[in-house]
C-alpha positions in Angstrom: 76.7 -42.0 43.6 77.0 -39.7 40.4 75.2 -41.0 37.2 77.1 -39.4 34.8 79.5 -36.3 33.9 77.6 -35.6 30.5 73.9 -34.9 32.4 73.5 -31.4 33.6 70.9 -28.8 34.2 70.1 -26.7 31.4 69.3 -23.8 33.7 73.0 -23.5 35.4 74.0 -22.0 31.8 70.9 -19.9 31.5 72.1 -18.6 35.2 75.9 -17.9 34.0 74.8 -16.0 31.1 72.7 -13.9 33.1 75.3 -13.8 35.7 77.9 -12.4 32.8 75.5 -10.4 31.7 75.2 -8.5 35.1 78.9 -8.9 36.2 77.7 -10.7 39.3 81.0 -12.1 39.8 82.8 -8.9 39.5 80.5 -7.1 41.8 80.4 -9.7 44.6 82.5 -12.1 46.7 82.6 -16.1 45.9 81.0 -17.1 48.6 78.3 -14.4 48.0 77.9 -16.0 44.4 77.6 -19.3 45.1 75.4 -18.7 47.6 73.0 -17.2 45.3 73.2 -19.2 42.6 71.6 -22.1 44.8 69.3 -19.5 45.4 68.2 -18.7 41.9 68.4 -22.6 40.5 66.3 -23.4 43.7 63.7 -21.1 42.8 63.5 -22.7 38.4 62.4 -26.2 37.2 65.0 -28.4 36.3 65.9 -29.3 32.8 68.0 -32.3 32.4 70.3 -32.6 29.2 73.1 -34.4 27.8 74.4 -32.5 25.3 74.0 -28.5 24.6 73.3 -28.9 20.9 70.6 -31.0 21.6 68.7 -27.7 22.8 70.5 -25.7 20.6 68.6 -27.1 17.8 65.2 -28.4 19.2 64.2 -25.9 21.5 61.8 -23.4 20.3 62.8 -19.7 20.4 59.4 -18.8 22.6 60.5 -21.5 24.9 64.1 -20.7 25.6 63.0 -16.8 25.6 60.3 -17.9 28.5 63.3 -19.9 30.3 65.3 -16.5 30.2 62.6 -14.4 31.9 62.1 -17.2 34.6 66.0 -16.7 35.0 65.9 -13.1 35.3 63.5 -12.7 37.6 65.1 -15.6 40.2 68.4 -13.8 39.5 66.3 -10.4 40.6 64.6 -12.2 43.3 68.1 -14.0 44.5 69.7 -10.4 44.9 67.0 -9.2 46.9 67.2 -11.7 49.4 71.0 -12.1 49.9 71.1 -8.8 50.0 68.3 -8.3 52.6 69.8 -11.1 54.5 73.6 -10.3 54.8 75.3 -10.2 57.4 
């Protein structure tokens, strides 16, 4: 059952931004990126939102910084795991 197309985990956006910053999709094949995405998101808490604008206006800068820091750590750990367990 799908609840709504409007509801999503805000951390997905942050992970996507970090992947863009690191050029992940340019460096690795799509299956690697998909697996990495799952590994990274499973390390992070969920933060469900309905509208992006809500986060833009109501998320304090300090909390956004903390969330971005968690994403950076999770991506680094995920990359280390994926590289260590490549077939």
